[in-house]
C-alpha positions in Angstrom: 122.0 146.0 61.1 122.3 146.6 57.4 118.9 147.4 55.7 118.2 145.2 52.8 115.1 145.0 50.2 114.5 141.5 48.3 111.6 141.6 45.7 109.6 138.6 45.5 109.7 134.8 44.7 106.7 134.7 42.8 105.4 132.3 40.2 105.1 131.9 36.5 101.8 133.2 36.7 102.6 136.4 37.8 106.0 136.2 35.2 103.8 135.7 32.0 103.3 139.2 31.1 107.0 140.2 31.6 109.0 137.4 30.3 111.2 137.8 27.1 113.3 135.5 25.4 116.6 136.5 23.7 118.2 133.7 21.6 119.1 131.1 24.1 118.5 132.7 27.6 116.1 134.4 29.1 115.2 137.9 30.3 112.6 139.0 33.0 111.5 142.7 32.3 110.0 144.3 35.6 110.7 146.4 38.6 114.5 144.6 38.7 115.6 144.2 35.6 117.9 141.1 34.6 117.0 139.4 38.4 115.5 136.0 37.4 112.9 134.9 40.4 113.9 132.1 42.5 110.7 130.2 41.1 111.9 130.4 37.9 115.3 130.0 38.3 114.6 126.7 40.3 112.4 125.5 37.7 115.2 125.7 35.1 117.9 124.6 36.9 116.0 121.3 38.5 114.5 118.5 37.6 111.2 119.4 39.6 108.5 121.3 37.5 106.0 123.0 40.1 104.8 126.5 39.6 103.4 129.5 41.6 104.8 131.2 44.4 107.5 129.3 46.2 105.4 129.7 49.6 102.9 127.0 47.8 105.6 124.5 46.7 105.6 122.3 49.8 101.9 121.6 49.6 101.9 121.3 45.6 104.7 118.6 45.6 102.2 116.5 47.9 101.8 113.1 46.2 103.9 114.4 43.1 107.6 114.8 44.6 109.0 113.0 47.4 109.6 115.3 50.3 111.8 115.2 53.4 114.1 116.7 56.3 117.4 115.5 55.0 119.2 117.2 52.0 120.3 115.6 49.1 122.1 117.4 46.0 119.5 118.1 43.4 117.0 118.7 45.9 115.3 122.0 46.4 115.2 123.6 50.1 111.8 125.4 50.5 111.9 128.4 53.0 108.4 129.0 54.9 106.7 132.6 54.3 107.3 135.2 57.4 106.3 138.4 57.9 109.1 140.0 55.6 109.3 137.3 53.5 105.6 136.3 52.4 105.9 134.6 49.2 108.6 132.3 50.9 111.5 131.3 48.7 113.2 128.0 47.0 116.6 127.1 46.3 118.6 124.5 44.6 120.8 122.0 46.9 124.5 121.8 45.1 126.6 120.0 47.7 126.0 118.5 51.0 129.3 119.4 53.0 128.2 117.6 56.5 125.1 117.0 58.8 125.1 120.7 59.2 126.3 122.4 56.1 125.3 122.4 52.8 125.6 124.6 49.6 122.7 125.9 47.6 122.5 127.9 44.5 119.7 130.7 44.2 118.3 133.6 42.9 116.7 136.8 44.1 118.0 136.6 47.4 117.9 140.2 48.7 117.0 140.8 45.2 120.3 140.0 43.9 120.9 138.1 41.0 122.2 134.4 40.7 124.3 133.4 43.6 126.2 130.4 43.6 127.6 128.1 46.5 126.0 129.7 49.4 126.8 128.0 52.4 123.5 127.3 54.5 123.8 125.8 57.9 121.1 124.0 59.9 120.4 125.4 63.5 117.5 123.1 64.3 117.6 121.5 67.6 117.0 118.1 66.1 119.0 118.3 63.1 116.0 118.4 60.7 116.8 121.3 58.7 113.5 123.4 59.7 115.4 126.4 60.8 118.8 127.6 58.8 120.9 130.4 58.3 122.0 131.4 55.3 125.8 132.7 54.6 126.1 136.8 53.8 128.3 137.2 51.0 130.8 134.2 50.8 132.1 135.8 53.8 132.0 132.9 56.3 129.5 134.8 58.3 125.8 134.1 58.5 122.5 136.1 58.5 119.5 135.5 60.9 117.6 132.5 61.1 114.8 131.3 58.6 112.3 128.6 59.0 111.8 126.2 56.4 109.5 123.2 55.0 111.9 121.0 54.0 113.4 119.6 51.0 111.7 118.6 47.6 113.4 115.4 46.2 113.2 115.4 41.9 111.5 111.6 42.2 108.0 110.7 42.7 106.0 110.6 45.9 105.4 106.5 46.4 104.6 106.9 49.7 103.0 110.0 50.7 105.4 110.0 54.0 108.2 112.6 55.0 111.3 111.2 54.5 113.9 111.5 57.0 116.8 109.5 55.7 119.3 110.8 53.4 120.2 109.4 49.9 123.2 107.4 49.5 123.9 108.4 45.9 122.8 111.9 45.5 123.5 113.2 41.7 124.3 116.6 41.1 122.1 118.8 38.9 123.6 120.9 35.8 122.0 124.3 36.1 120.6 125.9 32.8 121.9 129.4 34.1 125.2 128.5 34.3 126.0 131.9 31.7 124.3 134.5 33.8 126.6 136.9 35.8 126.7 135.9 39.6 125.2 138.1 42.2 127.8 140.8 43.7 127.1 139.1 47.2 124.4 137.5 49.3 123.1 139.6 52.1 120.4 138.1 54.4 117.9 140.3 56.1 117.0 140.1 60.0 114.0 137.7 60.6 111.4 137.1 63.4 112.1 134.2 65.6 110.2 131.0 65.0 106.7 131.8 65.8 103.1 129.6 65.2 102.3 131.9 62.2 104.8 129.7 60.2 101.9 127.1 58.7 102.3 124.5 56.4 99.6 125.8 54.3 99.7 129.4 52.8 96.5 131.6 51.7 98.6 133.4 49.0 97.5 132.9 45.7 100.4 132.7 42.5 99.9 136.3 42.2 100.8 137.5 45.5 102.4 140.7 46.0 105.9 140.9 46.4 107.7 140.3 49.3 109.7 142.8 50.8 112.7 142.3 53.6 113.7 145.7 55.2 
C-alpha cells in the first residue's frame, strides 16, 4: 500500500484569506502552494454555484439544483465524507464512457493539482453510482471504494426529487482552468468499507479542518 496524504476540499470562506489574483489566472497561497482546492476548481469549471466544504454540497443543492444517481456531462460528482476524507470531494463529469464508466476533471485529489480525464467506475450493486473507484495515474488501475451522494446537475431543482434517468443530450462544460499545469499523477488512498457513518447530513462547517488521507 502506498501511503499518501491529501489536503482538504474546503470552501471559499476558508480560502478567502489565502486567495491572490495574478492577471487572468488564480493562485492560492497556503500550506500547499499552487494547488487549487476541489471546490474552487469546480466552482470555476462548472455552471454550479455552491459554496462551502464539498461534503455539504449535496444538502446545499437541495431545492436549488437538480440531483440524481445518473451521470451527465457537466454534472458534479459529490463524494461523501469518510474518516480519512472528512470534507468530502467534488469533481466535474466530462465524459460518459458507458453505463459503469465516466471521466472527470478534478483538483486536489491526493493533494495534487488539476487532473483531467480521470476514469471513475461505478461499483455499486444497483448501478446507482453510490460507490465508485477512481483511476490511479491514468494507468488503467483503480483505487479503493469511495462512497458518493450522487450527481448535482447544472439546472434548477424543479421537483425536489432525486433523478434516476440520464439526460439524452448532455453538454460538455468548458473549463476555466485549462491553462493550469496538469498533475503528474492521481493516487488514491485506501478507504474503509461502506458503513453507516456515511450519512446525508454533515455536521462539519465551512471552515472545518483539512482532511488527511493516509
